[in-house]
DRENNU-239306 format. One line per 3 residues: their letters; for each residue x, y, z of N, C-alpha, C. Coordinates in Angstrom, 2 decimals, decimal comma, always signed. Layout:
<nodes>
a) X/Y/Z/X/Y/Z/X/Y/Z  ...
</nodes>
This chain:
<nodes>
xxx) -24,92/+83,60/-95,98/-24,40/+82,24/-96,06/-23,04/+82,15/-95,39  -22,86/+81,12/-94,58/-21,59/+80,89/-93,89/-20,93/+79,67/-94,51  -19,69/+79,86/-94,99/-18,97/+78,81/-95,71/-17,71/+78,43/-94,95
xxx) -17,50/+77,13/-94,78/-16,25/+76,59/-94,24/-15,47/+76,01/-95,40  -14,20/+76,39/-95,54/-13,39/+75,86/-96,64/-12,11/+75,22/-96,11  -11,74/+74,09/-96,72/-10,57/+73,32/-96,33/-9,68/+73,11/-97,55
xxx) -8,42/+73,53/-97,45/-7,49/+73,34/-98,57/-6,22/+72,68/-98,05  -5,99/+71,43/-98,42/-4,85/+70,67/-97,90/-4,13/+69,89/-98,99  -4,11/+70,42/-100,20/-3,51/+69,69/-101,31/-2,00/+69,85/-101,37
xxx) -1,43/+70,79/-100,60/+0,01/+71,03/-100,62/+0,57/+70,96/-99,20  +1,87/+71,24/-99,06/+2,50/+71,23/-97,74/+1,94/+72,32/-96,84  +1,36/+73,36/-97,45/+0,78/+74,45/-96,67/-0,74/+74,33/-96,69
xxx) -1,30/+73,84/-95,59/-2,74/+73,72/-95,49/-3,35/+75,03/-95,02  -4,65/+75,17/-95,22/-5,34/+76,36/-94,73/-6,82/+76,06/-94,53  -7,43/+76,87/-93,69/-8,85/+76,72/-93,35/-9,43/+78,11/-93,18
xxx) -10,64/+78,31/-93,66/-11,26/+79,64/-93,56/-12,76/+79,52/-93,33  -13,30/+80,54/-92,70/-14,75/+80,68/-92,53/-15,15/+82,02/-93,14  -16,05/+81,97/-94,10/-16,49/+83,15/-94,84/-17,99/+83,34/-94,66
xxx) -18,42/+84,58/-94,45/-19,86/+84,84/-94,33/-20,19/+86,19/-94,94  -21,03/+86,14/-95,97/-21,57/+87,35/-96,59/-20,49/+88,38/-96,92  -19,42/+87,91/-97,55/-18,39/+88,83/-98,02/-17,29/+89,15/-97,02
xxx) -17,34/+88,53/-95,84/-16,34/+88,80/-94,81/-15,75/+87,50/-94,28  -14,45/+87,50/-94,05/-13,81/+86,33/-93,46/-13,87/+86,45/-91,93  -14,56/+85,49/-91,33/-14,63/+85,45/-89,87/-13,40/+84,79/-89,28
xxx) -12,74/+83,95/-90,11/-11,58/+83,20/-89,61/-10,75/+82,74/-90,78  -9,44/+82,74/-90,60/-8,53/+82,23/-91,62/-7,23/+81,82/-90,96  -6,76/+80,62/-91,27/-5,50/+80,15/-90,69/-4,76/+79,26/-91,68
xxx) -3,44/+79,46/-91,75/-2,57/+78,60/-92,54/-1,74/+77,75/-91,59  -1,40/+76,54/-92,04/-0,62/+75,65/-91,19/+0,20/+74,71/-92,07  +1,32/+74,27/-91,53/+2,18/+73,33/-92,24/+1,67/+71,91/-91,99
xxx) +1,73/+71,09/-93,03/+1,29/+69,69/-92,90/+2,28/+68,80/-93,67  +3,38/+68,43/-93,01/+4,37/+67,57/-93,66/+3,76/+66,28/-94,16  +4,04/+65,96/-95,43/+3,54/+64,73/-96,06/+2,02/+64,61/-96,01
xxx) +1,34/+65,73/-95,90/-0,12/+65,72/-95,96/-0,81/+65,14/-94,75  -0,10/+65,02/-93,63/-0,73/+64,45/-92,43/-1,86/+65,35/-91,96  -2,96/+64,72/-91,51/-4,16/+65,47/-91,18/-4,28/+65,89/-89,72
xxx) -3,25/+65,65/-88,90/-3,37/+65,96/-87,47/-3,66/+67,43/-87,22  -2,89/+68,31/-87,88/-3,07/+69,74/-87,67/-4,42/+70,20/-88,19  -4,83/+69,70/-89,34/-6,14/+70,05/-89,88/-7,24/+69,75/-88,88
xxx) -7,24/+68,57/-88,30/-8,29/+68,18/-87,37/-8,26/+69,04/-86,10  -7,06/+69,40/-85,66/-6,96/+70,25/-84,46/-7,54/+71,63/-84,73  -7,17/+72,22/-85,86/-7,69/+73,54/-86,21/-9,19/+73,47/-86,46
xxx) -9,64/+72,44/-87,15/-11,05/+72,28/-87,45/-11,89/+72,16/-86,19  -11,39/+71,43/-85,21/-12,11/+71,28/-83,94/-12,30/+72,64/-83,26  -11,26/+73,47/-83,27/-11,36/+74,79/-82,66/-12,37/+75,67/-83,39
xxx) -12,38/+75,59/-84,71/-13,29/+76,41/-85,51/-14,75/+76,00/-85,28  -15,00/+74,70/-85,24/-16,37/+74,22/-85,02/-16,88/+74,65/-83,64  -16,01/+74,59/-82,65/-16,40/+75,01/-81,30/-16,73/+76,50/-81,26
xxx) -16,00/+77,28/-82,03/-16,17/+78,74/-81,99/-17,33/+79,22/-82,85  -17,51/+78,63/-84,05/-18,49/+79,16/-84,99/-19,71/+78,27/-85,20  -19,67/+77,04/-84,69/-20,82/+76,17/-84,85/-20,98/+75,66/-86,26
xxx) -22,19/+75,31/-86,65/-22,45/+74,71/-87,96/-22,38/+75,76/-89,07  -22,17/+75,28/-90,28/-22,06/+76,14/-91,46/-23,20/+75,85/-92,42  -23,34/+76,71/-93,43/-24,35/+76,50/-94,46/-23,81/+75,73/-95,65
xxx) -22,49/+75,75/-95,80/-21,86/+75,08/-96,94/-20,40/+74,78/-96,59  -19,89/+73,69/-97,15/-18,50/+73,31/-96,95/-17,83/+73,20/-98,31  -16,63/+73,75/-98,43/-15,85/+73,64/-99,66/-14,54/+72,94/-99,35
xxx) -14,12/+72,07/-100,26/-12,87/+71,34/-100,06/-12,10/+71,31/-101,37  -10,78/+71,57/-101,29/-9,93/+71,50/-102,47/-9,63/+70,06/-102,83  -9,81/+69,71/-104,11/-9,70/+68,32/-104,53/-8,38/+68,00/-105,24
xxx) -7,46/+68,96/-105,32/-6,15/+68,67/-105,90/-5,98/+69,26/-107,29  -4,99/+68,76/-108,01/-4,10/+67,66/-107,66/-3,13/+68,05/-106,55  -2,54/+67,03/-105,92/-1,61/+67,30/-104,84/-1,45/+66,11/-103,92
xxx) -1,28/+66,40/-102,64/-1,00/+65,38/-101,63/-2,17/+64,41/-101,48  -1,89/+63,15/-101,69/-2,92/+62,11/-101,54/-3,49/+62,13/-100,13  -2,62/+62,10/-99,13/-3,08/+62,07/-97,73/-3,84/+63,33/-97,36
xxx) -3,31/+64,49/-97,75/-3,94/+65,75/-97,40/-5,34/+65,89/-97,98  -5,48/+65,57/-99,26/-6,78/+65,70/-99,92/-7,80/+64,73/-99,33  -7,38/+63,48/-99,10/-8,30/+62,49/-98,54/-8,74/+62,87/-97,13
xxx) -7,81/+63,42/-96,34/-8,15/+63,82/-94,98/-9,18/+64,95/-94,98  -9,02/+65,92/-95,86/-9,95/+67,03/-95,94/-11,33/+66,59/-96,41  -11,37/+65,71/-97,41/-12,66/+65,22/-97,90/-13,38/+64,41/-96,83
xxx) -12,63/+63,57/-96,11/-13,24/+62,77/-95,05/-13,81/+63,67/-93,94  -13,06/+64,70/-93,56/-13,54/+65,62/-92,52/-14,78/+66,37/-93,00  -14,75/+66,81/-94,26/-15,90/+67,54/-94,81/-17,14/+66,65/-94,88
xxx) -16,96/+65,39/-95,24/-18,09/+64,47/-95,32/-18,70/+64,21/-93,94  -17,84/+64,09/-92,94/-18,34/+63,91/-91,59/-19,18/+65,09/-91,12  -18,71/+66,29/-91,41/-19,46/+67,49/-91,03/-20,73/+67,63/-91,87
xxx) -20,69/+67,22/-93,12/-21,89/+67,28/-93,96/-23,01/+66,46/-93,35  -22,67/+65,28/-92,89/-23,68/+64,41/-92,29/-24,22/+65,01/-91,00  -23,32/+65,56/-90,20/-23,73/+66,14/-88,92/-24,58/+67,40/-89,11
xxx) -24,21/+68,24/-90,07/-24,88/+69,52/-90,26/-25,99/+69,47/-91,31  -26,01/+68,40/-92,11/-26,99/+68,26/-93,20/-26,86/+69,42/-94,20  -25,64/+69,66/-94,65/-25,37/+70,72/-95,62/-24,66/+70,12/-96,83
xxx) -24,44/+70,93/-97,85/-23,75/+70,45/-99,05/-22,24/+70,62/-98,92  -21,52/+69,76/-99,62/-20,06/+69,85/-99,71/-19,70/+70,04/-101,18  -18,94/+71,07/-101,47/-18,50/+71,34/-102,84/-17,03/+70,99/-102,99
xxx) -16,71/+70,15/-103,94/-15,33/+69,86/-104,26/-14,89/+70,76/-105,41  -13,80/+71,50/-105,20/-13,30/+72,44/-106,21/-11,82/+72,16/-106,45  -11,38/+72,05/-107,71/-9,96/+71,81/-107,97/-9,08/+72,84/-107,26
xxx) -8,06/+72,36/-106,58/-7,21/+73,25/-105,79/-6,47/+74,27/-106,65  -6,20/+73,93/-107,91/-5,51/+74,88/-108,78/-6,32/+76,15/-108,99  -7,64/+76,09/-108,82/-8,47/+77,28/-108,94/-8,38/+78,16/-107,69
xxx) -7,83/+77,61/-106,61/-7,77/+78,34/-105,34/-6,44/+79,07/-105,14  -5,65/+79,18/-106,19/-4,40/+79,95/-106,11/-4,72/+81,42/-106,35  -4,42/+82,29/-105,38/-4,70/+83,72/-105,57/-3,87/+84,29/-106,71
xxx) -4,52/+85,02/-107,60/-3,81/+85,65/-108,72/-4,53/+86,93/-109,11  -3,74/+87,96/-109,40/-4,33/+89,23/-109,83/-4,76/+89,16/-111,29  -4,20/+88,21/-112,02/-4,53/+88,09/-113,44/-5,75/+87,24/-113,68
xxx) -6,40/+87,45/-114,81/-7,56/+86,66/-115,21/-7,15/+85,34/-115,83  -5,94/+85,31/-116,39/-5,44/+84,10/-117,02/-4,08/+83,77/-116,42  -3,94/+82,57/-115,90/-2,69/+82,17/-115,27/-2,55/+80,65/-115,29
xxx) -1,35/+80,18/-114,95/-1,09/+78,75/-114,92/-0,69/+78,34/-113,51  -1,05/+77,11/-113,16/-0,61/+76,51/-111,89/+0,07/+75,20/-112,24  +1,30/+75,03/-111,75/+2,08/+73,86/-112,12/+2,63/+73,20/-110,87
xxx) +3,11/+71,97/-111,03/+3,68/+71,27/-109,89/+4,44/+70,02/-110,30  +5,34/+69,61/-109,45/+6,12/+68,39/-109,67/+5,28/+67,19/-109,28  +4,97/+66,33/-110,25/+4,17/+65,14/-110,00/+5,05/+63,91/-109,77
xxx) +6,36/+64,11/-109,72/+7,34/+63,05/-109,48/+7,37/+62,04/-110,63  +8,39/+61,19/-110,57/+8,55/+60,20/-111,63/+8,89/+60,81/-112,97  +9,53/+62,01/-112,96/+9,91/+62,65/-114,21/+8,78/+63,36/-114,91
xxx) +7,66/+63,61/-114,22/+6,52/+64,30/-114,82/+6,13/+65,51/-113,99  +5,49/+66,48/-114,64/+4,97/+67,67/-113,98/+3,57/+67,94/-114,50  +2,74/+68,58/-113,68/+1,41/+68,92/-114,18/+1,36/+70,40/-114,56
xxx) +0,54/+70,69/-115,53/+0,35/+72,06/-116,02/-1,14/+72,32/-116,11  -1,62/+73,30/-115,35/-3,02/+73,67/-115,38/-3,18/+75,11/-115,82  -4,04/+75,36/-116,78/-4,30/+76,72/-117,23/-5,69/+77,16/-116,75
xxx) -5,75/+78,35/-116,18/-6,98/+78,87/-115,59/-7,35/+80,18/-116,28  -8,61/+80,32/-116,59/-9,12/+81,55/-117,19/-10,33/+81,99/-116,39  -10,22/+83,15/-115,74/-11,27/+83,59/-114,85/-11,35/+82,66/-113,66
xxx) -12,48/+82,00/-113,48/-12,65/+81,02/-112,41/-12,85/+79,62/-112,97  -12,38/+79,40/-114,19/-12,59/+78,12/-114,85/-11,27/+77,45/-115,19  -11,21/+76,15/-114,97/-10,05/+75,36/-115,33/-10,17/+74,96/-116,80
xxx) -9,29/+75,50/-117,63/-9,36/+75,24/-119,06/-8,65/+73,97/-119,46  -7,54/+73,66/-118,76/-6,76/+72,48/-119,12/-5,94/+72,05/-117,91  -5,82/+70,76/-117,72/-4,96/+70,20/-116,68/-4,35/+68,92/-117,22
xxx) -3,02/+68,96/-117,47/-2,37/+67,82/-118,12/-1,11/+67,44/-117,36  -0,74/+66,18/-117,50/+0,49/+65,64/-116,94/+1,49/+65,49/-118,07  +2,69/+66,08/-117,90/+3,65/+66,13/-119,00/+5,03/+65,65/-118,56
xxx) +5,77/+65,00/-119,46/+7,17/+64,72/-119,17/+7,95/+66,03/-119,12  +9,11/+66,01/-118,48/+9,84/+67,24/-118,18/+10,11/+68,09/-119,42  +10,57/+67,49/-120,49/+10,93/+68,26/-121,68/+9,71/+68,92/-122,32
xxx) +8,62/+68,18/-122,38/+7,39/+68,75/-122,95/+6,83/+69,84/-122,05  +6,95/+69,65/-120,72/+6,53/+70,68/-119,78/+7,35/+71,96/-119,99  +8,64/+71,81/-120,20/+9,51/+72,97/-120,42/+9,06/+73,77/-121,62
xxx) +8,74/+73,10/-122,72/+8,27/+73,79/-123,93/+6,93/+74,48/-123,67  +6,04/+73,82/-122,95/+4,73/+74,42/-122,65/+4,89/+75,68/-121,80  +5,79/+75,61/-120,82/+6,01/+76,76/-119,94/+6,64/+77,92/-120,69
xxx) +7,57/+77,63/-121,60/+8,22/+78,69/-122,39/+7,22/+79,40/-123,30  +6,22/+78,67/-123,75/+5,22/+79,25/-124,65/+4,11/+79,98/-123,91  +4,03/+79,78/-122,60/+2,95/+80,38/-121,81/+3,18/+81,88/-121,67
xxx) +2,12/+82,67/-121,85/+2,23/+84,13/-121,85/+1,93/+84,78/-120,50  +1,20/+84,11/-119,64/+0,80/+84,72/-118,36/+1,67/+84,27/-117,20  +1,30/+84,67/-115,96/+2,05/+84,22/-114,78/+1,84/+82,73/-114,54
xxx) +2,83/+82,10/-113,92/+2,76/+80,67/-113,60/+3,13/+80,48/-112,15  +2,27/+79,79/-111,39/+2,44/+79,61/-109,95/+2,75/+78,15/-109,61  +3,46/+77,98/-108,51/+3,71/+76,66/-107,99/+3,72/+76,71/-106,46
xxx) +3,22/+75,66/-105,81/+3,18/+75,65/-104,35/+4,55/+75,34/-103,74  +5,38/+74,63/-104,48/+6,72/+74,27/-104,01/+7,72/+74,54/-105,12  +8,87/+75,08/-104,75/+9,88/+75,44/-105,74/+10,32/+74,24/-106,56
xxx) +10,52/+74,46/-107,86/+11,05/+73,44/-108,76/+12,39/+73,97/-109,26  +13,50/+73,42/-108,80/+14,82/+73,97/-109,11/+15,07/+74,20/-110,59  +14,56/+73,34/-111,46/+14,79/+73,49/-112,89/+14,08/+74,69/-113,48
xxx) +13,09/+75,23/-112,74/+12,30/+76,35/-113,25/+12,21/+77,43/-112,16  +13,31/+78,17/-111,94/+13,37/+79,12/-110,82/+12,48/+80,35/-110,97  +11,95/+80,59/-112,16/+11,16/+81,80/-112,38/+9,68/+81,63/-112,04
xxx) +9,28/+80,44/-111,62/+7,89/+80,23/-111,21/+7,59/+81,03/-109,95  +6,36/+81,48/-109,81/+5,95/+82,27/-108,65/+5,47/+81,32/-107,55  +6,07/+81,44/-106,37/+5,69/+80,57/-105,25/+4,37/+81,05/-104,64
xxx) +3,35/+80,25/-104,75/+2,04/+80,57/-104,16/+1,20/+79,30/-104,08  +0,87/+78,90/-102,86/+0,03/+77,72/-102,66/-1,44/+78,10/-102,76  -2,31/+77,15/-103,04/-3,76/+77,40/-102,98/-4,15/+77,80/-101,57
xxx) -5,21/+78,58/-101,44/-5,65/+79,03/-100,11/-7,12/+78,72/-99,89  -7,46/+78,49/-98,63/-8,85/+78,26/-98,26/-9,69/+79,51/-98,46  -9,08/+80,69/-98,36/-9,82/+81,94/-98,57/-10,35/+82,01/-100,00
xxx) -9,48/+81,75/-100,97/-9,92/+81,78/-102,37/-10,96/+80,69/-102,61  -10,77/+79,55/-102,00/-11,71/+78,44/-102,13/-13,10/+78,82/-101,62  -13,15/+79,50/-100,49/-14,44/+79,91/-99,91/-15,17/+80,89/-100,82
xxx) -14,44/+81,82/-101,41/-15,05/+82,81/-102,31/-15,66/+82,11/-103,53  -14,92/+81,14/-104,07/-15,44/+80,38/-105,21/-16,69/+79,60/-104,83  -16,65/+78,95/-103,67/-17,76/+78,11/-103,24/-19,04/+78,91/-103,00
xxx) -18,89/+80,15/-102,56/-20,06/+80,96/-102,23/-20,90/+81,31/-103,46  -20,30/+81,22/-104,65/-21,01/+81,61/-105,87/-21,40/+80,42/-106,73  -21,17/+79,20/-106,25/-21,44/+78,03/-107,07/-22,68/+77,28/-106,58
xxx) -23,36/+76,58/-107,49/-24,56/+75,84/-107,09/-24,21/+74,61/-106,27  -25,17/+74,14/-105,48/-24,99/+72,92/-104,71/-24,85/+71,72/-105,64  -24,04/+70,76/-105,21/-23,89/+69,51/-105,95/-24,25/+68,35/-105,04
xxx) -24,89/+67,35/-105,62/-25,36/+66,23/-104,81/-24,27/+65,20/-104,55  -23,31/+65,08/-105,47/-22,32/+64,01/-105,35/-21,23/+64,34/-104,33  -20,61/+63,29/-103,81/-19,51/+63,43/-102,87/-18,25/+63,85/-103,62
xxx) -17,47/+64,82/-103,11/-16,23/+65,22/-103,78/-15,26/+64,05/-103,90  -14,52/+64,01/-104,99/-13,51/+62,98/-105,19/-12,18/+63,65/-105,51  -11,07/+63,07/-105,05/-9,75/+63,65/-105,33/-9,48/+63,73/-106,83
xxx) -8,81/+64,78/-107,22/-8,43/+64,97/-108,61/-7,03/+64,41/-108,80  -6,95/+63,19/-109,30/-5,67/+62,52/-109,51/-5,29/+62,57/-110,98  -4,02/+62,85/-111,24/-3,52/+62,82/-112,60/-2,91/+61,46/-112,94
xxx) -2,62/+60,68/-111,91/-2,14/+59,31/-112,09/-2,54/+58,53/-110,85  -2,56/+57,22/-110,92/-2,99/+56,43/-109,75/-2,12/+56,73/-108,54  -2,72/+56,88/-107,34/-1,93/+57,14/-106,13/-1,02/+55,97/-105,81
xxx) +0,18/+56,28/-105,34/+1,12/+55,23/-104,97/+0,89/+54,86/-103,52  +0,63/+53,58/-103,28/+0,37/+53,10/-101,93/+1,42/+52,05/-101,58  +2,14/+52,30/-100,52/+3,18/+51,36/-100,09/+2,53/+50,12/-99,48
xxx) +2,89/+48,96/-100,00/+2,35/+47,71/-99,48/+3,17/+47,24/-98,28  +2,53/+46,67/-97,27/+3,28/+46,17/-96,11/+4,18/+45,02/-96,51  +5,38/+45,00/-95,91/+6,31/+43,92/-96,22/+5,86/+42,64/-95,54
xxx) +6,15/+41,50/-96,18/+5,79/+40,19/-95,63/+7,04/+39,53/-95,10  +7,11/+39,38/-93,82/+8,31/+38,81/-93,21/+8,24/+37,27/-93,19  +9,40/+36,69/-93,34/+9,45/+35,23/-93,31/+9,36/+34,77/-91,85
xxx) +8,93/+33,54/-91,66/+8,78/+33,03/-90,31/+7,53/+32,18/-90,22  +7,22/+31,73/-89,03/+6,07/+30,86/-88,82/+4,79/+31,59/-89,21  +4,04/+30,99/-90,07/+2,73/+31,55/-90,45/+2,81/+32,63/-91,52
xxx) +4,04/+33,01/-91,93/+4,16/+34,06/-92,93/+3,91/+33,52/-94,31  +3,34/+34,37/-95,17/+3,10/+33,98/-96,55/+4,34/+34,33/-97,37  +4,61/+33,53/-98,35/+5,76/+33,76/-99,22/+5,29/+33,90/-100,67
</nodes>
């Protein structure tokens, strides 16, 4: 089985091609504000080199709204072209860890942080917490805790972003799903509305 995996939930995107226990390709790239330009450029090169895949995996977050949506849209386009399945997997499960039990956390802005606990390959809990409650939860946590971006208030967190390599390994052992992947949001995405300028024909 040949698996293409896309992980773009953080500032560090990645893409991998896995086949029968071996990585044929793996690349990490920076994606400021989740822009999908680099993802599409790398994806085009991979498709030209390796052709169609048997399965596609995409990280569903939580994380960058733009990054996650771009990856899902690209995966859906390839699914239609190749007639294969697309698996959506929470990005917090794609953080490499030597431990069987670990936490993945992140700044969700607006005075809140998310806390996800993972056991084996299963997401046990994913919650959005105010800063003080998050601090207490982190102090009580017994295992390692990872974050894709440094949080100054919590300098002891381990810096590690989710990777497409881990995502591909997870996808290779999971059953096909019929539904389209959806982003994993902990709160409604913030969308900037266009400003309405005054003048002839403008609405007020």
